N, C-alpha and C positions, 0 to 999 in steps of 0.2 A: 552583556550578554554572554551564557553558558551555552558549549556546545556540546553534544556528544555524541561521538563518530562511532558506530557499533557494528563489526562481523559478526555472523551467524554461522553454526556448524551448515554446510551443504546437505549433510544426511538427516533425515526426519529425526533417525534415532537419536541423535544426542541435540536436535534444535529446541524439544522440550525443555530441558534441561538449561540450557543456553536462554532460553527465554524466561524462565524463572530467574538465572540468576540477574538476567537484566532489569525485571521488575524488583526485584529484591534490592540491586543497586541502587536505583533511580528515587526507591523509598527512602534510603540513606543520603543519598546528595541528589537532589530534585534538580532538573535541567531545562531550559529552555526549549531547546529543540533536541531533538533526536534523530540522524541521520541513519537509516538502517542501508544495506546492500541492496542490489539493483535484485529485481523479485526474488525477495529473502525468506520464502516458504516456499519454496520449492528444488528439489533435486536439479544441479546443473548438468547431469549426465544425460539427461535428454537433449541437450545441445552438442553433443561431442558428435554427431552422426548426422548425415548430410539431409536427413527428414527425421523428423519431430513425431514421436510416437503419441496417436491420439490419445491413448488413455493416458499415459502419462500427460499428457496438456491439459486434459480433464480435472487431473487430479490435482495438477498446479493450481488450475480457474479455484475447485473448493476451496483448498488448502488455505489461498489468499482471501477467499470471501470470510474464511472463519477466522482467521487472526486480523483481517481490517476490524471483522467486531470486536475484537479483544485492545485494540490500541490503547483503550482509555485505563488499561492496566499500569499502562506507563504514567509515572508521575514528570508530564514536560506539559509543556503548549501546544508544541507542535512537532510532530512527525513529518518524515521527507522520506519517500522511497518512490519506487514503481513496483506493478505488477501487469500482469498477463492479464489481455482482454481479447474478446473476438468478434470480427464483425462479419457478417457474409461468408463465413470460413476464412478469413485472414486472421493471422496474430500478428498482436502488436504488443509490447511493453512501452506501458504510459504510466509516465510520471503522477507522483499525487502526493497530497497533502491532508494532513488529518491533523484538527486543531479542535481542544474543548468546546469552544464557542459554534464553529461550523460545521463539525462532523470531516465526511471525506470529500474532500475536491480534488476533480482530477487535472490533471494540464488541459489547459485549451485546446480541446480538437479542433484540426483546422479543415478536416473535410465531412462529410455527411457520415460517411462507414466511421469515422473514429468517434464522432458523435453516437452514432445507435449503438455502438460498443460500449461508452460511458454510458450510457441509459441501460443498457439491460446488465451491467456490471454493477449497477445502483440500484437496479431493481432485482438484483438475485441476493443483495445485501440480508444478512439475517436481524441486521440491527436499522429498520426502514430511519428511524428518528438521529441515526448518524450519518446517515448518505443525503447529500445535497447538492445542487445543480451548481458547477463554478458560480461565482457571482461574476457580473462586471465590474471593470473598472469605473468607481465613482471618483469625481471631484471632488476634491478635500478631503479624500481617504487617507488611510494611515499607510496603506499599500502591504500589509503585513499579510501573509496567506498568499499572496500570488506570484 
């Protein structure tokens, strides 16, 4: 199994070029799994203060929605990362996987609040065909993507 671990610039202005470079690299050298940084599509400056600016947080949600819809550009079977989500005014950093076969799948939320946040995240996705609810573990399954 080939795994590619990737860093992306924190600054939005540099991130587009880094994404294009990553896409180009993976076309030349496909990999099985790409691991992106934690919440890779937002500027982390907003987390350096005691309170998070609501405008910056909403921009982070929108940026992740847009980029999750572009994960198919990567020549890989699976992408692992995390993204910001919001439920009932609470903010979360939620892990997810994306595969060509199953699309976007979030980490199994433990609370009703997290499930509602994940549902809203799926509903906001621009590519509804690529967003699915995580499957329940099946007996005899390969376990991939869980």
